C-alpha positions, 0 to 999 in steps of 0.5 A: 343839925341832927336832933341828937346833936341839937339835944347835945348842944342844949345839954352843953348850954345847960351845963355851962355854969357861970356863963352868960347863957340866959335860958329858963331851963324849967320850961325846956324838956330836952328829951321831948324834942321831936319832929312833927309833920311840917305840912300841918303846922303853920309855925313850922312852915314859917320856921322852914322859910327862915331856915331856907333863907339862911341856907340860901344865904350860905350854901353855894348853889351848883355854880358856887353862888349864894343868895342872901336877899331872902335872909336880908328881907327877914333881917328886921324880923330876926331877934337881936340885941343892940344890932347883935344878930349873930349871938342872939337871933342867928346861931351859926354852928360851927363858929364863923371863925372856924369855917372856910367861907367864900368872900361872898359868904363873909360879906353876908356875915358882915351884914349881920355884925354890928 
């Protein structure tokens, strides 16, 4: 997702009045979102590990396979509410229902549904 797409997503969330979005907006400056050099920021390197695990779980390799073990190893560390990972800790865009997933990818999603 590009930075402009991410900003648009946050603005959309911010404008959804009456929804169940629980974000404390005064602490988020959407216009200040920027890129930093990951090689110098340990927190970003950890975020990269999580993003790479997610990518490996859902993006097929050149043989059409996905590797979900990295993501499953992180499952105990992913934020969830009542074992609901897909609404809280993992945001998959577009919605899972709107994607043409392989059986392997659907199986991986199932491991994160309650």
